C-alpha positions in Angstrom: 53.4 40.3 -4.4 56.2 39.1 -2.2 55.5 37.8 1.2 57.7 40.6 2.6 55.4 43.2 1.1 52.4 41.5 2.6 54.0 41.3 6.0 54.9 45.0 5.8 51.3 45.9 5.0 50.1 43.9 7.9 52.6 45.5 10.3 51.4 49.0 9.2 47.7 48.0 9.4 47.7 45.7 12.5 51.0 46.1 14.3 53.9 43.8 14.8 52.4 41.3 17.2 49.3 40.6 15.0 51.5 40.4 11.9 53.8 37.9 13.6 50.8 35.8 14.6 49.5 35.9 11.0 52.9 34.8 9.7 53.0 31.8 12.0 49.4 30.8 11.2 49.9 31.2 7.5 53.2 29.2 7.6 51.3 26.3 9.2 48.5 26.5 6.7 50.9 26.6 3.7 52.9 23.6 5.1 49.8 21.5 5.6 48.5 22.4 2.2 51.8 21.3 0.5 51.8 18.0 2.4 48.1 17.2 2.0 47.2 14.6 -0.7 44.8 16.0 -3.2 45.4 19.7 -2.3 46.3 21.8 -5.3 49.3 23.3 -3.4 50.9 19.9 -3.8 51.1 20.1 -7.6 53.2 22.1 -10.0 53.6 25.1 -10.1 51.9 25.8 -6.8 54.1 23.6 -4.7 57.2 25.7 -5.5 55.4 28.9 -4.8 54.0 27.7 -1.4 57.4 26.4 -0.4 59.1 29.7 -1.3 56.5 31.6 0.6 56.9 29.3 3.6 60.7 29.9 3.6 60.2 33.6 3.4 57.9 33.5 6.4 60.4 31.4 8.3 63.3 33.7 7.4 61.2 36.7 8.5 60.3 35.1 11.9 64.0 34.5 12.5 65.2 38.0 11.5 62.5 40.5 10.6 60.2 40.1 13.5 62.9 40.9 15.9 64.7 43.8 14.2 61.9 46.4 14.5 62.4 49.5 16.5 60.4 49.6 19.6 
């Protein structure tokens, strides 16, 4: 499942403010995981997947979280 689909699900279920909070929190968790020695997210193939997800979250925060109708 793409991160965009997960975010859309959260927006529908919880609303934009809580979905935005979840994205920020998950971004930090994923980043810490990739940088942590001994964490499986640091190894192949997980590292690539975590980094792609992180970048999708970052892109969404810069664009998607602000383009919603009120």
